[in-house]
N, C-alpha and C positions, 0 to 999 in steps of 0.2 A: 504494500500500500504506500503510495507516494503522498506525503503530507506537504502542505504548503505553509508558509509563515502565517502566523495569526496577527491579530490586532492591526489590520489595515484600517479598519473602521473603529469599532468599539464604542466606549462611552467616555464623556468628559468627567472630570472630578466632581462636577455638580450633578451628574447623573444624566445629562443631556446626551442625545445621540450624535456621534461624529460620522460623517459620510466619507468614505474612502476617496482619496484624491486620484487613485489609479487602481488598476486591477493587479492580480498577482502575476509574477514573472516566472518564466521557465527556469531561470537560474536560481530561484528561491526554493525550489523543490528540495525537500528533505528526504533522504533515503535511509533504509535500514542499514545498519553497519555490517560489514563483512567481518565475521568473527572466525579467525583461523584456528582450527583444531588439529590435533595430531592424527595423521592418516596418510594414505597415498596422495601424491601431488595432484590437486585439482585447482585450477586457476579460473578466475572470473574476470572478464573484460567489460568495463563500463565506459560509455561515452560521457565525457564531462565537458564543462564550459570551454569554449575556444576550439571545439572540434578535436579535442585531445582524447586520449584513452588512458584509463587507469586500470592497471592489472593488479588484482588482489587475490590472495589465497583463500580458498574455502577450507581445504585440508592440506597439510604440509608434512613432509617426511624428513627433510634434511635442513640443516642450518649451517651457515658459514661461521665457524667459531674461531675467533682470533685470540691468540695467546700473546699478551703484551710483553711478557718477559723474554720469550724466544723470538718475538716479532714474526710470527708465522700464522697463517690463516688456513684452516682445514675444513673441508666439508664433512660434517658429522651427522649421524642419524639421531633424531630426537626420540628419546625413550618415553618421557612423560613430563607433565607440568608439575613443578614443585610448589611454587607460590606465585600468585598474581596480586600485586598490591593495588591494582586499579579497581578490582571488584571481587568480593568474596564469592559471588556466584560464578564468575569466570574461572576462579580457582577450582571450584567443584566440578565444573563442566569441562575443564581443560582447555580453555580459550587462551590463545597466545596473543598478547599485546606488547607494546613497548614497556620495558621494565619487568617483564615476566622472568622468573627464575625457572629454567628448564634443566632437565637432566639429559645429557647427551652421552655418547660413547666415550667422549674425552673427559667427562665429569660435569660439574655444575657450570652453567653459563647464564648470563643475563642478556636478554634481548635488547638491542639498541636501535633496531629499525622498526618501522610500522607495517606489519605484514598485511593489514587490511587496507592500506593505502598504496604501498610500494610494490608488493608482490615478491618480496625477498625477505629472508630472515637472517640478519646479521647479529651475532652475539659475541660477548666478551667472556672468556673463561674466568671463573672465580677462583680465588686462592683457597686452598683447603685449610 
């Protein structure tokens, strides 16, 4: 369901009716978020403003994990979501967002990219 912004008209603070000066615009449409979860790779492409495309993950299997001490980046399989500070429900459902702590084959890693917006998962390996 695509929602549009509210309050183009509404009420004055006195309770009187305000009439909208314009109609709703296409670029004001709100969409449901793409919530990436662990699974085989499935990407979604959306057309966005400026005739551009956004590629986002629906399900994801691998992450690019960077080790800052060794200055090396490795593609690693995601095993599970450990903690998601953005939302307690996301943590329970295993949704991956920016700042999520995930368990990979290399160990714990924190996600630094936005998989619902960018379509790639970059992570930094955490110290033990």
